[in-house]
mmCIF file of the N, C-alpha and C atoms, coordinates in Angstrom:
data_MODEL
# 
_entry.id   MODEL 
# 
loop_
_atom_site.group_PDB 
_atom_site.id 
_atom_site.type_symbol 
_atom_site.label_atom_id 
_atom_site.label_alt_id 
_atom_site.label_comp_id 
_atom_site.label_asym_id 
_atom_site.label_entity_id 
_atom_site.label_seq_id 
_atom_site.pdbx_PDB_ins_code 
_atom_site.Cartn_x 
_atom_site.Cartn_y 
_atom_site.Cartn_z 
_atom_site.occupancy 
_atom_site.B_iso_or_equiv 
_atom_site.pdbx_formal_charge 
_atom_site.auth_seq_id 
_atom_site.auth_comp_id 
_atom_site.auth_asym_id 
_atom_site.auth_atom_id 
_atom_site.pdbx_PDB_model_num 
ATOM 1   N N  . UNK A 1 1  ? 77.472  102.725 108.505 1.00 0.00 ? 1  UNK A N  1 
ATOM 2   C CA . UNK A 1 1  ? 78.715  103.102 107.812 1.00 0.00 ? 1  UNK A CA 1 
ATOM 3   C C  . UNK A 1 1  ? 79.931  102.872 108.757 1.00 0.00 ? 1  UNK A C  1 
ATOM 4   N N  . UNK A 1 2  ? 79.526  103.154 110.075 1.00 0.00 ? 2  UNK A N  1 
ATOM 5   C CA . UNK A 1 2  ? 80.685  103.139 111.053 1.00 0.00 ? 2  UNK A CA 1 
ATOM 6   C C  . UNK A 1 2  ? 80.952  101.752 111.438 1.00 0.00 ? 2  UNK A C  1 
ATOM 7   N N  . UNK A 1 3  ? 80.151  100.770 111.209 1.00 0.00 ? 3  UNK A N  1 
ATOM 8   C CA . UNK A 1 3  ? 80.531  99.447  111.461 1.00 0.00 ? 3  UNK A CA 1 
ATOM 9   C C  . UNK A 1 3  ? 81.524  99.035  110.210 1.00 0.00 ? 3  UNK A C  1 
ATOM 10  N N  . UNK A 1 4  ? 81.294  99.329  109.109 1.00 0.00 ? 4  UNK A N  1 
ATOM 11  C CA . UNK A 1 4  ? 82.086  99.054  107.955 1.00 0.00 ? 4  UNK A CA 1 
ATOM 12  C C  . UNK A 1 4  ? 83.561  99.699  108.166 1.00 0.00 ? 4  UNK A C  1 
ATOM 13  N N  . UNK A 1 5  ? 83.422  100.879 108.572 1.00 0.00 ? 5  UNK A N  1 
ATOM 14  C CA . UNK A 1 5  ? 84.758  101.460 108.851 1.00 0.00 ? 5  UNK A CA 1 
ATOM 15  C C  . UNK A 1 5  ? 85.583  100.771 110.031 1.00 0.00 ? 5  UNK A C  1 
ATOM 16  N N  . UNK A 1 6  ? 84.741  100.416 111.034 1.00 0.00 ? 6  UNK A N  1 
ATOM 17  C CA . UNK A 1 6  ? 85.373  99.649  112.161 1.00 0.00 ? 6  UNK A CA 1 
ATOM 18  C C  . UNK A 1 6  ? 86.076  98.354  111.742 1.00 0.00 ? 6  UNK A C  1 
ATOM 19  N N  . UNK A 1 7  ? 85.381  97.559  110.894 1.00 0.00 ? 7  UNK A N  1 
ATOM 20  C CA . UNK A 1 7  ? 85.767  96.436  110.477 1.00 0.00 ? 7  UNK A CA 1 
ATOM 21  C C  . UNK A 1 7  ? 87.159  96.391  109.577 1.00 0.00 ? 7  UNK A C  1 
ATOM 22  N N  . UNK A 1 8  ? 87.098  97.583  108.751 1.00 0.00 ? 8  UNK A N  1 
ATOM 23  C CA . UNK A 1 8  ? 88.421  97.932  107.882 1.00 0.00 ? 8  UNK A CA 1 
ATOM 24  C C  . UNK A 1 8  ? 89.376  98.302  108.814 1.00 0.00 ? 8  UNK A C  1 
ATOM 25  N N  . UNK A 1 9  ? 89.107  99.130  109.714 1.00 0.00 ? 9  UNK A N  1 
ATOM 26  C CA . UNK A 1 9  ? 90.071  99.438  110.639 1.00 0.00 ? 9  UNK A CA 1 
ATOM 27  C C  . UNK A 1 9  ? 90.889  98.387  111.483 1.00 0.00 ? 9  UNK A C  1 
ATOM 28  N N  . UNK A 1 10 ? 89.881  97.471  111.882 1.00 0.00 ? 10 UNK A N  1 
ATOM 29  C CA . UNK A 1 10 ? 90.649  96.338  112.603 1.00 0.00 ? 10 UNK A CA 1 
ATOM 30  C C  . UNK A 1 10 ? 91.553  95.622  111.658 1.00 0.00 ? 10 UNK A C  1 
ATOM 31  N N  . UNK A 1 11 ? 91.053  95.454  110.328 1.00 0.00 ? 11 UNK A N  1 
ATOM 32  C CA . UNK A 1 11 ? 91.931  94.730  109.345 1.00 0.00 ? 11 UNK A CA 1 
ATOM 33  C C  . UNK A 1 11 ? 93.229  95.447  109.210 1.00 0.00 ? 11 UNK A C  1 
ATOM 34  N N  . UNK A 1 12 ? 93.357  96.914  109.089 1.00 0.00 ? 12 UNK A N  1 
ATOM 35  C CA . UNK A 1 12 ? 94.292  97.563  108.866 1.00 0.00 ? 12 UNK A CA 1 
ATOM 36  C C  . UNK A 1 12 ? 95.266  97.682  110.258 1.00 0.00 ? 12 UNK A C  1 
ATOM 37  N N  . UNK A 1 13 ? 94.776  97.527  111.303 1.00 0.00 ? 13 UNK A N  1 
ATOM 38  C CA . UNK A 1 13 ? 95.573  97.548  112.427 1.00 0.00 ? 13 UNK A CA 1 
ATOM 39  C C  . UNK A 1 13 ? 96.213  96.193  112.510 1.00 0.00 ? 13 UNK A C  1 
ATOM 40  N N  . UNK A 1 14 ? 95.578  95.086  112.087 1.00 0.00 ? 14 UNK A N  1 
ATOM 41  C CA . UNK A 1 14 ? 96.227  93.880  112.161 1.00 0.00 ? 14 UNK A CA 1 
ATOM 42  C C  . UNK A 1 14 ? 97.185  93.750  111.181 1.00 0.00 ? 14 UNK A C  1 
ATOM 43  N N  . UNK A 1 15 ? 97.025  94.485  110.021 1.00 0.00 ? 15 UNK A N  1 
ATOM 44  C CA . UNK A 1 15 ? 98.150  94.495  109.008 1.00 0.00 ? 15 UNK A CA 1 
ATOM 45  C C  . UNK A 1 15 ? 99.379  95.146  109.393 1.00 0.00 ? 15 UNK A C  1 
ATOM 46  N N  . UNK A 1 16 ? 99.110  96.382  110.174 1.00 0.00 ? 16 UNK A N  1 
ATOM 47  C CA . UNK A 1 16 ? 100.180 97.173  110.616 1.00 0.00 ? 16 UNK A CA 1 
ATOM 48  C C  . UNK A 1 16 ? 100.914 96.316  111.662 1.00 0.00 ? 16 UNK A C  1 
ATOM 49  N N  . UNK A 1 17 ? 100.243 95.744  112.455 1.00 0.00 ? 17 UNK A N  1 
ATOM 50  C CA . UNK A 1 17 ? 100.994 94.873  113.486 1.00 0.00 ? 17 UNK A CA 1 
ATOM 51  C C  . UNK A 1 17 ? 101.813 93.815  112.981 1.00 0.00 ? 17 UNK A C  1 
ATOM 52  N N  . UNK A 1 18 ? 101.255 93.074  111.804 1.00 0.00 ? 18 UNK A N  1 
ATOM 53  C CA . UNK A 1 18 ? 102.059 92.222  111.212 1.00 0.00 ? 18 UNK A CA 1 
ATOM 54  C C  . UNK A 1 18 ? 103.303 92.639  110.533 1.00 0.00 ? 18 UNK A C  1 
ATOM 55  N N  . UNK A 1 19 ? 103.158 93.832  110.085 1.00 0.00 ? 19 UNK A N  1 
ATOM 56  C CA . UNK A 1 19 ? 104.278 94.756  109.375 1.00 0.00 ? 19 UNK A CA 1 
ATOM 57  C C  . UNK A 1 19 ? 105.378 94.993  110.368 1.00 0.00 ? 19 UNK A C  1 
ATOM 58  N N  . UNK A 1 20 ? 104.867 95.324  111.692 1.00 0.00 ? 20 UNK A N  1 
ATOM 59  C CA . UNK A 1 20 ? 105.988 95.585  112.739 1.00 0.00 ? 20 UNK A CA 1 
ATOM 60  C C  . UNK A 1 20 ? 106.569 94.436  113.089 1.00 0.00 ? 20 UNK A C  1 
ATOM 61  N N  . UNK A 1 21 ? 105.918 93.191  113.306 1.00 0.00 ? 21 UNK A N  1 
ATOM 62  C CA . UNK A 1 21 ? 106.349 91.987  113.639 1.00 0.00 ? 21 UNK A CA 1 
ATOM 63  C C  . UNK A 1 21 ? 107.358 91.458  112.600 1.00 0.00 ? 21 UNK A C  1 
ATOM 64  N N  . UNK A 1 22 ? 106.993 91.618  111.382 1.00 0.00 ? 22 UNK A N  1 
ATOM 65  C CA . UNK A 1 22 ? 107.804 91.368  110.221 1.00 0.00 ? 22 UNK A CA 1 
ATOM 66  C C  . UNK A 1 22 ? 109.101 92.033  110.223 1.00 0.00 ? 22 UNK A C  1 
ATOM 67  N N  . UNK A 1 23 ? 109.097 93.347  110.561 1.00 0.00 ? 23 UNK A N  1 
ATOM 68  C CA . UNK A 1 23 ? 110.160 94.123  110.513 1.00 0.00 ? 23 UNK A CA 1 
ATOM 69  C C  . UNK A 1 23 ? 111.288 93.581  111.588 1.00 0.00 ? 23 UNK A C  1 
ATOM 70  N N  . UNK A 1 24 ? 110.687 93.310  112.773 1.00 0.00 ? 24 UNK A N  1 
ATOM 71  C CA . UNK A 1 24 ? 111.578 92.662  113.723 1.00 0.00 ? 24 UNK A CA 1 
ATOM 72  C C  . UNK A 1 24 ? 112.093 91.403  113.468 1.00 0.00 ? 24 UNK A C  1 
ATOM 73  N N  . UNK A 1 25 ? 111.310 90.655  112.772 1.00 0.00 ? 25 UNK A N  1 
ATOM 74  C CA . UNK A 1 25 ? 111.749 89.175  112.266 1.00 0.00 ? 25 UNK A CA 1 
ATOM 75  C C  . UNK A 1 25 ? 112.850 89.369  111.276 1.00 0.00 ? 25 UNK A C  1 
ATOM 76  N N  . UNK A 1 26 ? 112.632 90.278  110.395 1.00 0.00 ? 26 UNK A N  1 
ATOM 77  C CA . UNK A 1 26 ? 113.599 90.470  109.195 1.00 0.00 ? 26 UNK A CA 1 
ATOM 78  C C  . UNK A 1 26 ? 115.053 90.862  109.847 1.00 0.00 ? 26 UNK A C  1 
ATOM 79  N N  . UNK A 1 27 ? 115.113 91.249  110.936 1.00 0.00 ? 27 UNK A N  1 
ATOM 80  C CA . UNK A 1 27 ? 116.489 91.797  111.371 1.00 0.00 ? 27 UNK A CA 1 
ATOM 81  C C  . UNK A 1 27 ? 117.341 90.749  111.401 1.00 0.00 ? 27 UNK A C  1 
ATOM 82  N N  . UNK A 1 28 ? 117.094 89.262  111.450 1.00 0.00 ? 28 UNK A N  1 
ATOM 83  C CA . UNK A 1 28 ? 118.013 88.211  111.446 1.00 0.00 ? 28 UNK A CA 1 
ATOM 84  C C  . UNK A 1 28 ? 118.272 87.647  110.050 1.00 0.00 ? 28 UNK A C  1 
ATOM 85  N N  . UNK A 1 29 ? 117.818 88.319  109.102 1.00 0.00 ? 29 UNK A N  1 
ATOM 86  C CA . UNK A 1 29 ? 118.060 87.728  107.704 1.00 0.00 ? 29 UNK A CA 1 
ATOM 87  C C  . UNK A 1 29 ? 119.374 88.330  107.232 1.00 0.00 ? 29 UNK A C  1 
ATOM 88  N N  . UNK A 1 30 ? 119.888 87.635  106.104 1.00 0.00 ? 30 UNK A N  1 
ATOM 89  C CA . UNK A 1 30 ? 121.204 88.211  105.594 1.00 0.00 ? 30 UNK A CA 1 
ATOM 90  C C  . UNK A 1 30 ? 120.713 89.585  104.807 1.00 0.00 ? 30 UNK A C  1 
ATOM 91  N N  . UNK A 1 31 ? 121.788 90.365  104.554 1.00 0.00 ? 31 UNK A N  1 
ATOM 92  C CA . UNK A 1 31 ? 121.826 91.697  103.988 1.00 0.00 ? 31 UNK A CA 1 
ATOM 93  C C  . UNK A 1 31 ? 120.835 92.031  102.995 1.00 0.00 ? 31 UNK A C  1 
ATOM 94  N N  . UNK A 1 32 ? 121.053 91.254  101.817 1.00 0.00 ? 32 UNK A N  1 
ATOM 95  C CA . UNK A 1 32 ? 120.090 91.519  100.641 1.00 0.00 ? 32 UNK A CA 1 
ATOM 96  C C  . UNK A 1 32 ? 118.665 91.208  100.921 1.00 0.00 ? 32 UNK A C  1 
ATOM 97  N N  . UNK A 1 33 ? 118.405 90.159  101.704 1.00 0.00 ? 33 UNK A N  1 
ATOM 98  C CA . UNK A 1 33 ? 117.005 89.931  102.070 1.00 0.00 ? 33 UNK A CA 1 
ATOM 99  C C  . UNK A 1 33 ? 116.365 90.871  103.102 1.00 0.00 ? 33 UNK A C  1 
ATOM 100 N N  . UNK A 1 34 ? 117.320 91.260  103.980 1.00 0.00 ? 34 UNK A N  1 
ATOM 101 C CA . UNK A 1 34 ? 116.884 92.276  105.037 1.00 0.00 ? 34 UNK A CA 1 
ATOM 102 C C  . UNK A 1 34 ? 116.374 93.529  104.302 1.00 0.00 ? 34 UNK A C  1 
ATOM 103 N N  . UNK A 1 35 ? 117.107 94.135  103.432 1.00 0.00 ? 35 UNK A N  1 
ATOM 104 C CA . UNK A 1 35 ? 116.796 95.439  102.784 1.00 0.00 ? 35 UNK A CA 1 
ATOM 105 C C  . UNK A 1 35 ? 115.575 95.299  102.115 1.00 0.00 ? 35 UNK A C  1 
ATOM 106 N N  . UNK A 1 36 ? 115.474 94.211  101.333 1.00 0.00 ? 36 UNK A N  1 
ATOM 107 C CA . UNK A 1 36 ? 114.122 93.867  100.468 1.00 0.00 ? 36 UNK A CA 1 
ATOM 108 C C  . UNK A 1 36 ? 112.965 93.862  101.399 1.00 0.00 ? 36 UNK A C  1 
ATOM 109 N N  . UNK A 1 37 ? 113.054 93.037  102.404 1.00 0.00 ? 37 UNK A N  1 
ATOM 110 C CA . UNK A 1 37 ? 111.898 92.897  103.528 1.00 0.00 ? 37 UNK A CA 1 
ATOM 111 C C  . UNK A 1 37 ? 111.480 94.071  104.056 1.00 0.00 ? 37 UNK A C  1 
ATOM 112 N N  . UNK A 1 38 ? 112.394 94.874  104.640 1.00 0.00 ? 38 UNK A N  1 
ATOM 113 C CA . UNK A 1 38 ? 112.271 96.078  105.272 1.00 0.00 ? 38 UNK A CA 1 
ATOM 114 C C  . UNK A 1 38 ? 111.484 97.191  104.360 1.00 0.00 ? 38 UNK A C  1 
ATOM 115 N N  . UNK A 1 39 ? 111.955 97.128  103.124 1.00 0.00 ? 39 UNK A N  1 
ATOM 116 C CA . UNK A 1 39 ? 111.410 98.090  102.035 1.00 0.00 ? 39 UNK A CA 1 
ATOM 117 C C  . UNK A 1 39 ? 109.840 97.680  101.912 1.00 0.00 ? 39 UNK A C  1 
ATOM 118 N N  . UNK A 1 40 ? 109.565 96.469  101.748 1.00 0.00 ? 40 UNK A N  1 
ATOM 119 C CA . UNK A 1 40 ? 108.196 96.090  101.528 1.00 0.00 ? 40 UNK A CA 1 
ATOM 120 C C  . UNK A 1 40 ? 107.283 96.248  102.897 1.00 0.00 ? 40 UNK A C  1 
ATOM 121 N N  . UNK A 1 41 ? 107.963 96.092  104.000 1.00 0.00 ? 41 UNK A N  1 
ATOM 122 C CA . UNK A 1 41 ? 107.048 95.956  105.156 1.00 0.00 ? 41 UNK A CA 1 
ATOM 123 C C  . UNK A 1 41 ? 107.088 97.491  105.496 1.00 0.00 ? 41 UNK A C  1 
ATOM 124 N N  . UNK A 1 42 ? 107.804 98.355  105.389 1.00 0.00 ? 42 UNK A N  1 
ATOM 125 C CA . UNK A 1 42 ? 107.742 99.889  105.526 1.00 0.00 ? 42 UNK A CA 1 
ATOM 126 C C  . UNK A 1 42 ? 106.651 100.347 104.661 1.00 0.00 ? 42 UNK A C  1 
ATOM 127 N N  . UNK A 1 43 ? 106.682 100.039 103.450 1.00 0.00 ? 43 UNK A N  1 
ATOM 128 C CA . UNK A 1 43 ? 105.584 100.593 102.538 1.00 0.00 ? 43 UNK A CA 1 
ATOM 129 C C  . UNK A 1 43 ? 104.207 100.023 102.998 1.00 0.00 ? 43 UNK A C  1 
ATOM 130 N N  . UNK A 1 44 ? 104.251 98.824  103.323 1.00 0.00 ? 44 UNK A N  1 
ATOM 131 C CA . UNK A 1 44 ? 102.936 98.238  104.047 1.00 0.00 ? 44 UNK A CA 1 
ATOM 132 C C  . UNK A 1 44 ? 102.385 98.826  105.201 1.00 0.00 ? 44 UNK A C  1 
ATOM 133 N N  . UNK A 1 45 ? 103.297 99.196  106.132 1.00 0.00 ? 45 UNK A N  1 
ATOM 134 C CA . UNK A 1 45 ? 103.026 99.967  107.332 1.00 0.00 ? 45 UNK A CA 1 
ATOM 135 C C  . UNK A 1 45 ? 102.545 101.350 106.946 1.00 0.00 ? 45 UNK A C  1 
ATOM 136 N N  . UNK A 1 46 ? 103.306 102.152 106.117 1.00 0.00 ? 46 UNK A N  1 
ATOM 137 C CA . UNK A 1 46 ? 102.803 103.392 105.823 1.00 0.00 ? 46 UNK A CA 1 
ATOM 138 C C  . UNK A 1 46 ? 101.593 103.498 105.040 1.00 0.00 ? 46 UNK A C  1 
ATOM 139 N N  . UNK A 1 47 ? 101.320 102.620 104.247 1.00 0.00 ? 47 UNK A N  1 
ATOM 140 C CA . UNK A 1 47 ? 100.017 102.591 103.450 1.00 0.00 ? 47 UNK A CA 1 
ATOM 141 C C  . UNK A 1 47 ? 98.915  102.219 104.378 1.00 0.00 ? 47 UNK A C  1 
ATOM 142 N N  . UNK A 1 48 ? 99.166  101.393 105.441 1.00 0.00 ? 48 UNK A N  1 
ATOM 143 C CA . UNK A 1 48 ? 98.083  101.026 106.388 1.00 0.00 ? 48 UNK A CA 1 
ATOM 144 C C  . UNK A 1 48 ? 97.657  102.108 107.103 1.00 0.00 ? 48 UNK A C  1 
ATOM 145 N N  . UNK A 1 49 ? 98.671  102.993 107.548 1.00 0.00 ? 49 UNK A N  1 
ATOM 146 C CA . UNK A 1 49 ? 98.366  104.233 108.498 1.00 0.00 ? 49 UNK A CA 1 
ATOM 147 C C  . UNK A 1 49 ? 97.718  105.072 107.493 1.00 0.00 ? 49 UNK A C  1 
ATOM 148 N N  . UNK A 1 50 ? 98.174  105.434 106.258 1.00 0.00 ? 50 UNK A N  1 
ATOM 149 C CA . UNK A 1 50 ? 97.492  106.336 105.454 1.00 0.00 ? 50 UNK A CA 1 
ATOM 150 C C  . UNK A 1 50 ? 96.111  106.138 105.191 1.00 0.00 ? 50 UNK A C  1 
ATOM 151 N N  . UNK A 1 51 ? 95.947  104.840 105.086 1.00 0.00 ? 51 UNK A N  1 
ATOM 152 C CA . UNK A 1 51 ? 94.547  104.173 104.634 1.00 0.00 ? 51 UNK A CA 1 
ATOM 153 C C  . UNK A 1 51 ? 93.628  104.418 105.939 1.00 0.00 ? 51 UNK A C  1 
ATOM 154 N N  . UNK A 1 52 ? 93.972  104.263 107.051 1.00 0.00 ? 52 UNK A N  1 
ATOM 155 C CA . UNK A 1 52 ? 93.266  104.473 108.257 1.00 0.00 ? 52 UNK A CA 1 
ATOM 156 C C  . UNK A 1 52 ? 92.914  106.064 108.370 1.00 0.00 ? 52 UNK A C  1 
ATOM 157 N N  . UNK A 1 53 ? 93.892  106.988 108.144 1.00 0.00 ? 53 UNK A N  1 
ATOM 158 C CA . UNK A 1 53 ? 93.734  108.258 108.125 1.00 0.00 ? 53 UNK A CA 1 
ATOM 159 C C  . UNK A 1 53 ? 92.682  108.873 107.174 1.00 0.00 ? 53 UNK A C  1 
ATOM 160 N N  . UNK A 1 54 ? 92.619  108.256 105.951 1.00 0.00 ? 54 UNK A N  1 
ATOM 161 C CA . UNK A 1 54 ? 91.628  108.515 104.918 1.00 0.00 ? 54 UNK A CA 1 
ATOM 162 C C  . UNK A 1 54 ? 90.384  107.909 105.203 1.00 0.00 ? 54 UNK A C  1 
ATOM 163 N N  . UNK A 1 55 ? 90.263  106.687 105.755 1.00 0.00 ? 55 UNK A N  1 
ATOM 164 C CA . UNK A 1 55 ? 89.004  106.086 106.170 1.00 0.00 ? 55 UNK A CA 1 
ATOM 165 C C  . UNK A 1 55 ? 88.255  106.834 107.093 1.00 0.00 ? 55 UNK A C  1 
ATOM 166 N N  . UNK A 1 56 ? 88.960  107.470 108.130 1.00 0.00 ? 56 UNK A N  1 
ATOM 167 C CA . UNK A 1 56 ? 88.243  108.147 109.147 1.00 0.00 ? 56 UNK A CA 1 
ATOM 168 C C  . UNK A 1 56 ? 88.219  109.669 108.817 1.00 0.00 ? 56 UNK A C  1 
ATOM 169 N N  . UNK A 1 57 ? 88.906  110.088 108.023 1.00 0.00 ? 57 UNK A N  1 
ATOM 170 C CA . UNK A 1 57 ? 88.798  111.702 107.795 1.00 0.00 ? 57 UNK A CA 1 
ATOM 171 C C  . UNK A 1 57 ? 87.563  111.805 106.562 1.00 0.00 ? 57 UNK A C  1 
ATOM 172 N N  . UNK A 1 58 ? 87.250  110.790 105.883 1.00 0.00 ? 58 UNK A N  1 
ATOM 173 C CA . UNK A 1 58 ? 86.118  111.126 104.955 1.00 0.00 ? 58 UNK A CA 1 
ATOM 174 C C  . UNK A 1 58 ? 84.924  111.244 105.547 1.00 0.00 ? 58 UNK A C  1 
ATOM 175 N N  . UNK A 1 59 ? 84.041  112.202 105.035 1.00 0.00 ? 59 UNK A N  1 
ATOM 176 C CA . UNK A 1 59 ? 82.819  112.532 105.657 1.00 0.00 ? 59 UNK A CA 1 
ATOM 177 C C  . UNK A 1 59 ? 81.713  111.629 105.130 1.00 0.00 ? 59 UNK A C  1 
ATOM 178 N N  . UNK A 1 60 ? 80.797  111.268 105.976 1.00 0.00 ? 60 UNK A N  1 
ATOM 179 C CA . UNK A 1 60 ? 79.804  110.292 105.555 1.00 0.00 ? 60 UNK A CA 1 
ATOM 180 C C  . UNK A 1 60 ? 78.685  111.078 104.711 1.00 0.00 ? 60 UNK A C  1 
ATOM 181 N N  . UNK A 1 61 ? 78.238  110.421 103.728 1.00 0.00 ? 61 UNK A N  1 
ATOM 182 C CA . UNK A 1 61 ? 77.095  111.112 102.957 1.00 0.00 ? 61 UNK A CA 1 
ATOM 183 C C  . UNK A 1 61 ? 75.955  111.382 103.826 1.00 0.00 ? 61 UNK A C  1 
ATOM 184 N N  . UNK A 1 62 ? 75.289  112.486 103.522 1.00 0.00 ? 62 UNK A N  1 
ATOM 185 C CA . UNK A 1 62 ? 74.001  112.807 104.275 1.00 0.00 ? 62 UNK A CA 1 
ATOM 186 C C  . UNK A 1 62 ? 72.719  112.032 103.551 1.00 0.00 ? 62 UNK A C  1 
ATOM 187 N N  . UNK A 1 63 ? 71.931  111.503 104.345 1.00 0.00 ? 63 UNK A N  1 
ATOM 188 C CA . UNK A 1 63 ? 70.760  110.826 103.827 1.00 0.00 ? 63 UNK A CA 1 
ATOM 189 C C  . UNK A 1 63 ? 69.835  111.871 103.463 1.00 0.00 ? 63 UNK A C  1 
ATOM 190 N N  . UNK A 1 64 ? 69.292  112.006 102.311 1.00 0.00 ? 64 UNK A N  1 
ATOM 191 C CA . UNK A 1 64 ? 68.338  113.103 102.101 1.00 0.00 ? 64 UNK A CA 1 
ATOM 192 C C  . UNK A 1 64 ? 66.973  112.320 101.865 1.00 0.00 ? 64 UNK A C  1 
ATOM 193 N N  . UNK A 1 65 ? 65.877  112.908 102.457 1.00 0.00 ? 65 UNK A N  1 
ATOM 194 C CA . UNK A 1 65 ? 64.672  112.303 102.360 1.00 0.00 ? 65 UNK A CA 1 
ATOM 195 C C  . UNK A 1 65 ? 63.898  112.909 101.034 1.00 0.00 ? 65 UNK A C  1 
ATOM 196 N N  . UNK A 1 66 ? 63.576  112.282 100.082 1.00 0.00 ? 66 UNK A N  1 
ATOM 197 C CA . UNK A 1 66 ? 62.983  112.650 98.923  1.00 0.00 ? 66 UNK A CA 1 
ATOM 198 C C  . UNK A 1 66 ? 61.455  112.633 98.933  1.00 0.00 ? 66 UNK A C  1 
ATOM 199 N N  . UNK A 1 67 ? 60.862  112.545 100.110 1.00 0.00 ? 67 UNK A N  1 
ATOM 200 C CA . UNK A 1 67 ? 59.490  112.487 100.268 1.00 0.00 ? 67 UNK A CA 1 
ATOM 201 C C  . UNK A 1 67 ? 58.897  113.822 100.462 1.00 0.00 ? 67 UNK A C  1 
# 
């Protein structure tokens, strides 16, 4: 289970870093495009951080032996 969490975490960290890079890149855009781009990138970054928090705060199910 931790391997799956780690792989998903790597994907989310990459997504977060791309959102940050996009935020910086969007600074050179005209005003209407700047506002739209930054709203989408901010939502993407917040959802990535929230997903990471939920992913690692969830408890692992206990394996029960039915023998």
